N, C-alpha and C positions, 0 to 999 in steps of 0.2 A: 590119447591121440588128439592133436589139435585140429580144429576145423580148417578146411582149406577153401579159400575164395579166389576169385579172379580179379586182378587189378583192372580198372577201367582204362588206364593209360597205356600200359605196356602189354596188357592181355595175358600176363604170366600168372600162373597159379602160385599162391603162397599162403602161409599160415596167417590166421587172424591177428597174431601178436605183432606182425611186421606191417600190417595194413591198417588204414584208418577208415572207419565206417562214416559215411555221409548220408544225410537224409535231406529231403526237400521240406522246408518249412516257410510259409508265407512268401513264396516266390524266390527263396534264397537257398543255396546249398549250405547246409550247416554240418559241421563236424560233430561226430558222436563218439568221443574217445572211450566212453564206457560201454558202448554198443548196447544200450538199454532203452534208448528213446523209441517211442512207438512210430510206426510207419515203415514204408518200404525203404530199404537201405541198399547202398552200393559201397564197394570197397576200392580204395586206391592207395598206392604206396605214397608216403609223405615226402616225395621228392619232386623237385622242379620239373624234371623231364616227364614224369608220369602225369602230374596234374596239368601241365600245359598241353600235353598230348590229349588228355581227356577233354579239356576245354575246346581245343581246336577241332576235334572230331565230334563235338556236341554230345559226348557220351553220357554226361551227367543227366541231361534232359531225357534221353532215351531210357537209361537204366532206372531212373526214378519215376518214369512214366508221367512226366510233367506235361501238361497241356500248353504251358507258356515257357518263354525263355527264362531260365533261372539266373539269378545274380550269383556269381562265383567269387565275390570279394572275400568272404571269410576263408574259403579254401586257399585262395592266393596268399592270404595272411599267414597261413600255415607254413608255406614254404619260405616266407620271409622272416619267420620267427627264429631267434637265436637257438643254437643247439641246447637241449635240456629244457626248453620252454614247453615242448610237447608233453613232457611228463607232468608239468605243473598245470597244464590245460586239461584237467580231467573232465570238465563239463562240455 
């Protein structure tokens, strides 16, 4: 049975295979496609709606317990990537 997590954007529960894990590193939200990087992680659907909703609600900072405002540039690049690029972006 696959682990279930809650998306930061839409707040719906889903399996980890359909969500992307993110962590805070050096003041930036970084995607963790392999879900193995150390640190506190949060999960979000790799869709424009969910990512923009999480940014608007400032959910990344709260979920990752960041004391400062986090740069979400890399996560925004995730939704602008062409289809299929997500699988290539294993790191």
